[in-house]
N, C-alpha and C positions, 0 to 999 in steps of 0.2 A: 515502472512504478511497482511498488510492493506495499501491501497493507498488512500490518500485524495488529491483531485485536487482543486486548487484555482487559477483561471485565467490561467496563463501560467506556474505555478509552481505545482509540485506534491511532496507530502511528503510520502515516503515509510517507513512504520514502521515495523520493524522486532523484535519480542519478542524472546529472547533466554532464555533457562532454566539455562544455565551457560555461563560464558564468552567464546567467541570464535570468529572465523573469518567467514564472509560471504561476498558474492559478489552480487551486484545488477546490472542487465542488463536491457536494454530497448529492447523490441522485435519489429523488423521491418520486416514484412513478416515472413520468416523462419530464419532470421538472428538475432543473439544476439549481441548487441553493449554494451560494458562495460560502466557502469555509474560510479561505485565506489566500491573499495574493502575496507571493514570495519573490524577493530578489535573491536568487540562489547563487551559490559558489560552484565551481567545478567540483564534481564528485557527488557524494550523497548529501541530500538535504531532507530533513525530517520535519513533518508537520503533525502535531499531536492534536486530536479533536475528540469530541464525544462520539460514542457509538451505541447504537441500538440494533437489535437483530433485524436484518433485512436491508441495512444501509449498504450502499456501494459508493465508490468514489470515482470521480473523473478528473483527469489533469489536462489542462489546456496550456499550450505554449503562449509566448508573448503576442503572437499573431491570432490567437483564438482558435487554433487548430487542436483537436483532441490528440493527445500524445499518449498512447498506451501500447507502444511497440515493445515486443519482447526482444531484448538484445541477445540474451543467452539463457540457457537453463541454469537455475540455481543449484540443483543437485539431481543426480540420477542414481538409482539403486540405493536410496537412502533408507537406513533402518534406525530405529530408536536405540541409542546406546544404553538406555536404562531399562529396556525390555526384560533382560534376564533377572533384574531385581524386583520386578513387579509381582505382587502377590495375587493379582486377579487372574481368573482362568482365561485362557486364550479363546478368542471368538473364532468359531469355525463356520 
């Protein structure tokens, strides 16, 4: 699962090994609030929802098990390709 936030919207991306059903919840304290139940295809499936500071998301599979396994790293030794063009002073 990967979550990308842009302003007041969040995109939750769930990658499936094969077609199946999953459910996205928003976590508020210890309570889970249903966002959307999805019949997904093999590969990346995106769910767009509202976002406020402090929100976190939980994904459960068709059997109700929490599925937040990290399959592999997205990137290592990543640097911002636009950093040389930035006019702000570097933070030390």
